[in-house]
C-alpha positions in Angstrom: 151.4 62.9 169.6 150.5 64.4 166.4 148.3 66.5 165.4 144.9 66.5 165.3 144.4 65.3 168.5 142.2 66.8 170.6 141.6 67.5 174.7 139.6 65.9 177.0 138.0 69.6 177.2 137.0 69.9 174.0 136.0 66.3 173.6 133.7 66.6 176.8 132.5 70.2 175.2 132.0 68.6 171.9 130.0 65.8 173.5 127.9 67.9 175.5 127.2 70.2 172.2 125.9 67.0 170.9 123.8 65.9 173.6 122.3 69.5 173.7 121.6 69.4 169.7 120.0 65.7 170.3 117.7 67.2 173.3 116.4 70.1 171.6 115.9 67.6 168.3 113.7 65.1 170.9 111.8 68.3 172.2 111.1 70.0 169.0 109.5 66.1 167.8 107.8 66.2 170.8 106.6 69.7 170.4 105.6 68.9 166.9 103.6 66.1 167.7 101.9 67.9 170.8 101.1 70.9 168.0 99.7 68.2 165.2 97.7 66.4 168.3 96.3 69.8 169.2 95.6 70.6 165.7 93.6 67.2 164.5 91.3 68.1 168.2 90.8 71.4 166.6 90.1 70.4 163.1 87.9 67.5 164.2 85.9 70.2 167.3 85.5 72.4 164.3 84.0 69.9 162.1 81.8 68.9 165.0 80.7 72.9 165.4 80.4 73.1 161.8 78.0 70.3 161.8 75.9 71.6 164.8 75.6 74.8 163.2 74.1 73.2 159.9 71.3 71.3 162.2 70.9 74.8 163.7 70.8 76.6 161.1 67.9 73.8 159.3 66.2 74.1 163.1 66.0 77.9 162.6 65.1 78.0 158.9 62.2 75.3 160.3 61.6 77.1 162.7 61.4 80.9 160.8 59.0 78.4 158.3 56.5 77.8 161.1 56.3 81.0 162.2 55.8 82.6 158.8 53.0 80.0 159.1 51.5 81.1 161.8 51.9 84.8 161.6 49.7 84.1 158.0 47.1 81.9 160.3 46.9 84.6 162.5 46.7 87.2 159.9 43.6 85.2 158.5 42.1 84.9 161.6 42.4 88.6 162.7 40.3 89.3 159.4 37.8 87.1 160.3 37.3 88.6 163.4 37.5 91.9 162.0 33.9 94.3 162.3 32.7 93.7 159.1 33.3 90.0 159.0 31.4 89.6 162.2 28.5 91.5 160.7 28.7 89.3 158.1 28.5 86.7 160.4 25.6 87.8 162.2 23.8 88.7 158.7 23.5 84.8 157.9 22.7 83.5 161.0 19.9 86.4 161.2 18.9 85.0 157.4 19.4 81.1 158.7 16.8 82.0 161.6 14.2 83.4 159.1 14.1 80.6 156.6 14.7 77.3 159.6 11.3 79.5 160.9 10.1 79.7 157.9 10.8 75.7 157.6 8.8 74.7 160.5 5.8 77.0 159.9 5.6 75.1 156.1 6.2 71.3 158.2 3.4 72.5 161.1 1.0 73.2 157.5 2.1 69.9 155.8 1.4 68.2 158.8 -2.0 70.2 159.4 -1.0 71.4 163.0 -2.9 74.5 164.4 -1.6 77.8 164.3 -2.0 78.0 168.0 -0.1 74.9 169.4 -0.8 71.5 169.6 -4.7 71.0 171.4 -5.6 68.5 174.3 -6.3 65.4 173.6 -9.7 65.4 175.8 -11.9 65.9 172.8 -11.5 62.5 171.3 -9.9 60.8 173.6 -13.2 60.7 176.2 -11.6 58.2 179.1 -8.4 60.6 179.6 -7.9 62.2 182.9 -4.7 65.4 182.9 -2.3 63.9 185.4 -1.4 67.1 186.4 -5.6 67.7 187.4 -5.5 64.3 189.5 -2.5 65.3 192.2 -4.3 68.1 193.2 
């Protein structure tokens, strides 16, 4: 036999090396595919988290606006309930009562009602009998 001939041992070693390289290549492909799938999953989860964060940011902004409005309303209510405001409301109530009393007096005068109250009607109704008097 002429050179270069290959011995059985070298041929088996070369085949083993080829198989090892092929298995490493296949393992690399498997790992690469798994890494790509994991990257896609992570990207999807990140996008979902980003959408959720955006939604939470909007909700937080709305709640902050609501809280600001509520604080303003509370400050207005406290201002209304301050001592000066209460005194002003009481003074206004007294003015309104005096005005109502004056208007009631003017109405009584306009309808010719006597000052002491309404009289008994026995003077102009001769047959009138007081129901309270009849029961005693």
